[in-house]
C-alpha positions as CSV (number, residue, x, y, z in Angstrom):
1,M,0.1,0.0,0.2
2,S,1.3,3.4,-0.9
3,L,0.9,6.5,1.5
4,G,-1.3,8.3,-1.1
5,E,-3.4,5.4,-0.1
6,S,-4.1,5.9,3.1
7,S,-5.3,9.0,5.3
8,L,-4.8,9.6,8.7
9,I,-8.0,11.1,10.4
10,D,-7.1,14.5,12.2
11,I,-3.3,14.3,10.6
12,D,-2.8,17.2,13.5
13,H,-3.3,15.8,15.8
14,V,-1.1,13.0,14.8
15,V,1.7,15.3,13.8
16,G,1.0,17.3,17.4
17,M,1.7,13.7,19.2
18,N,4.1,12.7,17.3
19,R,6.3,15.7,18.5
20,R,5.3,15.2,21.8
21,F,6.3,11.5,22.3
22,G,9.0,12.4,20.2
23,E,10.6,14.3,22.6
24,S,9.2,12.2,26.1
25,L,10.2,9.3,24.9
26,G,13.7,10.2,23.9
27,W,12.8,8.9,19.8
28,N,13.8,12.2,17.9
29,E,17.7,11.3,18.6
30,Y,17.0,8.1,16.4
31,R,14.8,10.1,13.6
32,G,17.2,9.0,10.9
33,H,16.9,5.6,12.0
34,I,13.4,5.3,11.9
35,L,13.2,7.0,8.8
36,R,15.5,4.6,6.7
37,L,12.9,1.8,8.6
38,L,10.1,3.7,7.2
39,G,11.7,3.6,3.7
40,I,11.4,7.1,3.7
41,G,13.8,10.1,2.9
42,A,14.7,12.8,5.2
43,G,13.1,15.4,3.4
44,A,9.6,13.8,4.5
45,D,6.8,16.6,6.0
46,E,5.3,15.5,9.0
47,K,2.4,14.1,7.9
48,A,4.5,11.8,5.3
49,F,6.3,10.7,8.0
50,A,3.0,10.2,10.4
51,E,1.1,8.2,7.1
52,S,4.3,6.3,6.8
53,V,3.9,5.1,10.2
54,A,0.8,4.1,9.9
55,A,2.0,1.8,7.2
56,W,4.5,0.3,9.3
57,Q,2.0,-0.1,12.1
58,R,-0.1,-1.9,10.1
59,R,2.4,-4.5,8.9
60,N,3.6,-5.1,12.0
61,K,0.4,-5.8,13.7
62,V,0.6,-2.7,15.7
63,P,-2.8,-0.3,16.6
64,R,-2.8,1.8,13.0
65,T,-3.1,5.4,14.8
66,G,0.1,6.7,12.8
67,I,1.7,7.8,16.1
68,I,4.7,6.5,17.7
69,N,3.6,6.1,21.0
70,H,5.4,3.8,23.6
71,E,4.0,0.2,22.1
72,T,5.1,1.3,18.4
73,W,8.8,2.8,19.5
74,F,9.5,-0.6,21.8
75,R,8.1,-2.2,18.3
76,M,10.5,-0.1,16.5
77,Q,13.9,-0.4,18.6
78,V,13.4,-4.0,17.8
79,A,13.7,-4.1,14.5
80,L,16.3,-1.1,14.8
81,G,18.4,-3.8,17.4
82,L,18.3,-0.8,19.6
83,L,16.7,-2.5,22.6
84,D,18.5,-4.6,25.3
85,P,17.2,-6.3,27.1
86,P,15.2,-8.1,24.5
87,F,11.8,-6.8,23.5
88,P,9.4,-9.2,24.6
89,S,8.1,-12.2,23.1
90,G,4.3,-12.0,23.9
91,P,2.8,-9.2,25.8
92,F,2.5,-10.5,29.2
93,D,6.0,-12.6,28.9
94,E,9.2,-12.2,31.2
95,N,10.5,-9.5,29.6
96,H,7.6,-7.6,29.5
97,I,7.0,-8.0,33.6
98,T,10.7,-6.8,33.8
99,N,10.9,-4.2,31.5
100,V,7.6,-2.7,33.5
101,L,9.0,-2.8,37.0
102,F,12.6,-1.5,35.5
103,N,10.9,1.5,33.7
104,S,8.6,2.2,37.1
105,R,11.4,2.6,39.1
106,H,13.5,5.0,36.3
107,P,10.8,7.3,35.7
108,E,13.5,9.9,34.4
109,R,14.8,7.7,31.4
110,N,11.3,8.0,29.6
111,L,11.6,4.3,28.6
112,A,14.9,4.7,27.0
113,P,16.9,1.6,25.6
114,I,20.1,0.5,28.0
115,K,22.8,1.4,26.3
116,G,25.9,-0.3,27.1
117,E,25.1,0.9,31.1
118,A,26.6,-2.5,32.7
119,K,24.8,-1.3,36.3
120,L,21.4,-0.2,34.5
121,I,21.9,-3.9,32.5
122,E,23.0,-6.2,36.1
123,E,20.0,-4.0,37.8
124,W,17.2,-5.1,35.2
125,K,18.7,-9.0,35.0
126,N,18.6,-8.6,38.8
127,I,14.5,-8.2,38.7
128,R,13.9,-10.6,36.0
129,N,15.5,-13.5,37.9
130,Q,14.7,-12.8,41.3
131,L,11.4,-11.5,41.1
132,V,9.5,-11.9,37.8
133,R,10.9,-15.6,36.8
134,P,10.2,-17.5,40.0
135,A,6.8,-15.6,39.9
136,L,5.7,-16.7,36.8
137,K,6.9,-20.3,37.3
138,Q,4.7,-20.1,40.0
139,A,1.9,-19.0,37.9
140,P,1.8,-16.7,34.9
141,L,0.0,-12.8,35.3
142,C,-4.1,-13.1,34.9
143,E,-4.8,-12.4,31.3
144,A,-7.8,-10.3,32.4
145,S,-5.4,-8.1,35.0
146,G,-2.4,-7.6,32.6
147,P,-3.5,-4.2,31.0
148,D,-4.8,-3.1,34.3
149,F,-1.2,-3.8,35.9
150,D,0.1,-2.1,32.7
151,R,-1.4,1.0,33.4
152,L,-1.2,0.8,36.8
153,A,2.7,1.0,36.4
154,D,2.5,4.0,33.5
155,Y,0.6,5.8,36.6
156,L,3.5,5.3,38.9
157,R,5.7,6.0,36.6
158,W,4.6,9.6,35.8
159,F,4.1,10.1,39.1
160,N,7.0,9.7,40.2
161,G,8.9,11.1,37.5
162,E,7.1,14.7,38.0
163,L,8.1,14.1,41.9
164,R,12.0,13.7,40.5
165,K,11.9,17.1,38.9
166,K,13.1,19.8,40.7
167,T,9.9,22.0,40.5
168,P,7.1,19.4,40.2
169,D,4.5,20.6,39.0
170,S,1.5,20.6,41.7
171,S,-1.3,20.9,39.0
172,R,0.1,18.1,37.5
173,L,0.7,15.6,40.2
174,A,-3.0,16.0,41.6
175,R,-4.5,15.2,37.8
176,L,-1.8,12.2,38.2
177,K,-2.9,11.2,42.1
178,T,-6.4,11.3,40.4
179,L,-5.9,9.0,37.8
180,L,-4.0,6.5,40.3
181,L,-6.8,6.8,42.9
182,L,-9.0,5.6,39.7
183,Q,-6.8,2.7,38.8
184,V,-6.8,1.2,42.0
185,K,-10.6,1.7,42.5
186,L,-10.8,-0.4,38.7
187,I,-8.4,-3.0,39.6
188,L,-10.7,-3.4,42.6
189,K,-13.7,-3.5,41.2
190,S,-12.3,-6.0,38.9
191,L,-10.9,-8.7,41.0
192,D,-13.9,-10.9,40.9
193,R,-14.1,-10.5,37.0
194,Y,-10.3,-11.6,36.8
195,I,-11.6,-14.3,39.2
196,K,-14.7,-15.8,36.7
197,S,-12.3,-15.2,33.7
198,G,-10.2,-17.7,35.1
199,C,-7.8,-15.9,37.2
200,E,-7.1,-18.2,40.1
201,E,-5.0,-18.0,43.5
202,P,-1.7,-18.7,42.2
203,N,-2.1,-15.9,39.1
204,L,-3.7,-13.5,41.7
205,E,-0.6,-14.2,44.2
206,T,1.7,-13.2,41.0
207,L,-0.8,-9.7,40.5
208,R,-0.2,-9.0,44.1
209,L,3.9,-9.5,43.9
210,F,4.3,-7.5,41.2
211,V,1.9,-4.7,42.7
212,R,4.0,-5.1,45.6
213,A,7.1,-4.0,43.4
214,L,6.1,-1.5,41.5
215,L,7.5,1.8,42.8
216,W,5.0,3.4,45.1
217,P,5.6,7.1,46.7
218,K,5.0,8.0,49.8
219,E,1.8,9.9,48.8
220,A,0.6,6.9,47.3
221,Q,1.0,4.2,50.1
222,D,-2.3,4.0,51.7
223,Q,-3.7,3.0,47.9
224,R,-0.6,0.2,47.8
225,T,-2.0,-0.9,51.0
226,I,-5.7,-1.0,50.1
227,L,-4.7,-2.4,46.9
228,I,-2.8,-5.2,48.6
229,N,-5.0,-6.2,51.1
230,G,-7.7,-6.1,48.1
231,I,-6.1,-8.4,46.1
232,H,-5.3,-11.1,49.1
233,E,-9.0,-11.0,49.9
234,A,-9.8,-11.7,46.2
235,Q,-7.0,-15.0,47.1
236,K,-9.2,-16.4,49.2
237,N,-12.1,-15.9,47.3
238,A,-10.5,-17.8,44.5
239,L,-9.3,-20.2,46.3
240,T,-12.8,-21.0,48.1
241,A,-14.3,-21.4,44.6
242,S,-11.3,-22.9,43.1
243,D,-12.0,-26.5,41.4
244,K,-9.8,-29.6,42.7
245,R,-7.7,-29.7,39.2
246,T,-7.3,-26.5,36.7
247,K,-4.5,-27.3,33.8
248,Q,-4.6,-27.7,29.9
249,C,-7.7,-30.6,29.0
250,K,-4.9,-32.1,26.7
251,G,-4.4,-35.2,28.9
252,S,-6.2,-34.0,32.0
253,G,-7.6,-37.4,32.6
254,I,-11.0,-35.7,34.1
255,V,-12.1,-33.5,30.8
256,R,-11.0,-35.1,27.3
257,L,-12.1,-33.5,24.3
258,E,-12.1,-33.9,20.3
259,V,-13.0,-31.5,17.6
260,R,-14.0,-32.4,14.3
261,K,-13.3,-29.5,11.6
262,P,-14.4,-29.2,8.0
263,K,-11.1,-29.6,5.5
264,D,-13.1,-26.3,3.7
265,F,-13.4,-23.0,5.4
266,A,-15.4,-21.5,2.1
267,K,-18.2,-20.8,4.0
268,S,-16.2,-18.8,6.4
269,F,-15.9,-16.0,4.0
270,T,-20.0,-15.6,3.9
271,K,-22.2,-13.2,5.7
272,D,-25.1,-15.7,6.0
273,V,-25.1,-17.6,8.9
274,T,-26.6,-20.4,7.9
275,Q,-23.9,-20.9,4.7
276,A,-21.1,-20.4,7.5
277,L,-22.9,-23.0,10.0
278,L,-21.3,-25.3,6.8
279,A,-17.9,-24.5,8.2
280,G,-18.3,-24.9,11.9
281,A,-16.1,-27.4,14.1
282,A,-18.4,-30.2,16.4
283,I,-16.7,-30.2,20.3
284,Q,-17.2,-33.5,21.7
285,I,-16.3,-33.0,25.5
286,F,-15.8,-36.3,27.3
287,V,-16.5,-36.2,31.2
288,P,-16.7,-38.7,34.3
289,K,-19.8,-40.7,34.6
290,N,-20.7,-38.9,37.9
291,T,-20.7,-35.8,36.3
292,T,-24.4,-34.0,36.8
293,E,-23.2,-31.1,35.1
294,V,-20.6,-29.1,32.8
295,S,-20.4,-25.6,32.3
296,Q,-17.9,-23.4,30.1
297,L,-16.5,-19.8,29.9
298,E,-15.7,-18.8,26.2
299,W,-13.8,-15.5,25.3
300,L,-13.0,-14.8,21.6
301,H,-10.5,-12.0,21.1
302,A,-10.9,-10.9,17.1
303,T,-9.3,-7.8,15.0
304,L,-9.9,-7.2,11.2
305,E,-7.6,-5.3,9.3
306,W,-8.6,-3.7,5.6
307,I,-7.7,-1.9,3.0
308,C,-9.8,-0.3,0.4
309,P,-7.7,0.8,-2.4
310,Q,-10.8,1.7,-4.3
311,A,-12.9,3.7,-1.3
312,K,-13.9,6.7,-2.6
313,T,-13.3,8.1,0.7
314,A,-10.3,8.7,2.9
315,R,-12.0,7.0,5.6
316,G,-12.8,3.8,3.8
317,R,-9.5,3.0,2.5
318,S,-7.9,1.2,5.4
319,G,-8.9,0.5,9.1
320,G,-8.6,-1.9,12.3
321,E,-11.8,-3.1,14.1
322,R,-10.9,-5.1,17.8
323,G,-13.7,-7.4,20.1
324,V,-14.6,-9.1,22.6
325,H,-17.4,-11.5,23.0
326,K,-18.0,-13.5,25.9
327,I,-20.0,-17.2,26.2
328,V,-20.9,-19.2,29.5
329,W,-23.3,-21.9,29.0
330,T,-24.1,-24.9,31.3
331,V,-25.6,-28.2,30.5
332,T,-27.3,-30.9,33.2
333,E,-27.9,-34.7,32.8
334,K,-31.5,-33.9,33.1
335,E,-31.6,-31.6,30.4
336,G,-33.3,-33.0,26.6
337,G,-31.8,-31.6,23.3
338,A,-28.8,-32.9,20.9
339,C,-26.5,-33.6,23.6
340,P,-27.7,-33.6,27.4
341,L,-25.0,-35.7,29.0
342,N,-25.5,-38.9,27.6
343,I,-23.6,-42.2,29.1
344,V,-20.9,-43.4,26.5
345,G,-19.0,-46.3,28.0
346,N,-17.9,-45.2,31.0
347,E,-18.0,-41.4,30.0
348,R,-20.6,-38.9,29.5
349,L,-20.5,-36.8,27.1
350,A,-21.4,-32.8,26.3
351,C,-21.1,-31.3,22.9
352,D,-20.1,-27.7,21.6
353,G,-19.6,-26.2,18.6
354,H,-17.9,-22.9,16.5
355,T,-18.6,-21.5,13.8
356,Y,-15.8,-19.5,12.1
357,G,-15.3,-16.0,10.4
358,L,-17.4,-13.3,9.9
359,A,-20.9,-14.2,9.8
360,V,-21.0,-14.8,13.8
361,K,-20.0,-12.7,16.6
362,P,-17.0,-11.3,17.4
363,G,-16.9,-11.4,13.6
364,S,-20.1,-10.0,12.3
365,T,-19.9,-7.1,15.1
366,L,-16.2,-6.0,13.9
367,R,-17.9,-6.5,9.7
368,E,-20.2,-4.5,10.5
369,S,-18.6,-1.7,12.5
370,A,-16.1,-1.8,9.2
371,E,-18.7,-1.4,7.0
372,K,-19.9,2.1,8.1
373,K,-16.4,3.4,7.2
374,G,-16.3,2.0,3.7
375,F,-15.2,-1.9,4.3
376,D,-16.4,-4.3,1.6
377,L,-16.0,-8.0,2.4
378,D,-16.1,-8.6,-1.1
379,K,-13.7,-5.8,-2.4
380,C,-11.2,-4.8,-0.1
381,E,-8.2,-6.8,1.2
382,W,-8.5,-8.1,4.9
383,E,-7.0,-10.5,7.5
384,F,-9.4,-11.7,10.2
385,V,-8.1,-13.1,13.2
386,E,-10.0,-15.3,16.3
387,T,-8.6,-16.4,19.2
388,F,-10.7,-18.3,21.4
389,R,-10.1,-19.3,25.4
390,A,-12.5,-21.8,27.2
391,T,-12.8,-22.7,30.6
392,T,-14.3,-26.0,30.9
393,S,-15.7,-27.5,34.1
394,A,-17.1,-30.5,35.5
395,Y,-19.0,-31.1,38.8
396,N,-21.0,-33.5,40.6
397,G,-23.5,-31.7,42.5
398,L,-21.6,-28.6,44.0
399,N,-18.9,-30.7,44.1
400,P,-15.9,-29.6,41.6
401,L,-14.8,-32.9,39.8
402,G,-12.1,-30.8,37.6
403,R,-11.6,-27.8,35.1
404,C,-9.2,-27.5,32.3
405,I,-9.0,-24.7,29.8
406,W,-8.0,-24.4,25.8
407,G,-9.0,-22.7,22.5
408,F,-8.1,-22.4,19.0
409,Q,-6.8,-19.3,16.7
410,F,-9.2,-19.2,13.1
411,T,-7.5,-16.6,10.5
412,A,-9.1,-15.7,7.4
413,K,-7.0,-13.6,4.6
414,Q,-8.3,-12.2,1.3
415,N,-5.9,-10.4,-0.9
416,I,-6.8,-9.4,-4.2
417,D,-3.4,-9.8,-7.4
418,K,-2.4,-7.1,-10.1
419,S,-5.3,-9.0,-11.9
420,G,-8.1,-8.1,-9.7
421,R,-7.9,-11.9,-8.7
422,I,-9.1,-12.9,-5.6
423,I,-7.6,-15.2,-3.4
424,R,-8.5,-16.4,0.0
425,S,-7.1,-18.6,2.7
426,A,-8.5,-19.9,6.1
427,A,-7.0,-22.1,8.5
428,V,-7.8,-23.4,12.2
429,K,-5.5,-24.4,14.8
430,Y,-6.6,-26.0,17.9
431,W,-4.8,-26.3,21.3
432,G,-5.3,-28.4,25.0
433,V,-7.8,-31.2,22.9
434,D,-6.8,-34.7,23.1
435,K,-7.8,-35.6,19.6
436,E,-8.5,-32.8,16.4
437,L,-9.8,-34.5,12.9
438,E,-10.4,-33.1,9.5
439,V,-13.5,-34.3,7.9
440,N,-15.5,-33.8,4.8
């Protein structure tokens, strides 16, 4: 996609934000490197620079804003070989958490990379080896709590950075303190949601350790105590509510899953739900014979990135949509229907099913939102990615027998070659299931 095929909304705002981030994050001094990374010359104006940033963000699966903010600057540092220690391979892996904790202790650096500074490199490694790795070895940080933790760390870093100035801005400190108080309240309010999303007592202990490890100024110690106590209380609730076993379903011995998916995913490209159903997968969930209830919590995260070069308006030429969809269902031995916990040999059988593509939620929601901006399913180039995570629980009355997690990732693409020919492809890969079969 050439720069002429893309136009950013409110370009003045984008240019202004790049000026601010260039100074606050320190990437102005690397502008020459960034220009070469973007493939544009030194004479490019600020609008062309922002357009090129947006195109780079789209190629690298970063939110397409045209602004080199914290996330984009981290990604660019990786691409330029400037970041040491290395950038994380995933959103909440050990390097990411180490970077968060390190930067919270050094707000004066404005997220600058560590370049040959032996003491700082040693400090970073100590945080990773002595705190982060042991905590993550016990349990990973809750997926649901990760973004809230990151935001809390940012507010603390900004607060401490202002306090370290020779003449702190009292009005800015007051605003930051308010943001910090609101974030603490948000996390406390979200603790039950974390637990319901599958976050267990060991995961909450990891969150508590990382919250304690952040640099809290004396002006915020009361909030630190309230938040840590709140997490500790949530740990008790999670421990009380947890099942006897929680692990990946594959090989769990308690819950066994078999997937039957079609070889042809052509129906996944339609808007018609009845047609899309033909491409859906059938899931068989085998549980112990004494199971009286099976329940499942599902989270579906989806993204839709699209380019429509022939669109009449700048708004309709490209875009990105993101969405989350939650499903909770329960089946019991007394219920009727196609699969009411039937006895099969020495087990009971529950059923689930998935319909892929842009005809059902969350894909349909993203498609409808994109269509309002000019997206056309049949005329544009696009990529749709849906990540599914399920927590499946088996109960005998009120007694939990076992719980495990599993999921899949579905990807569908549409490209248009130079001759105008449409090329479509789709694939799905499951994890945590005992058997994955393709059927005609």
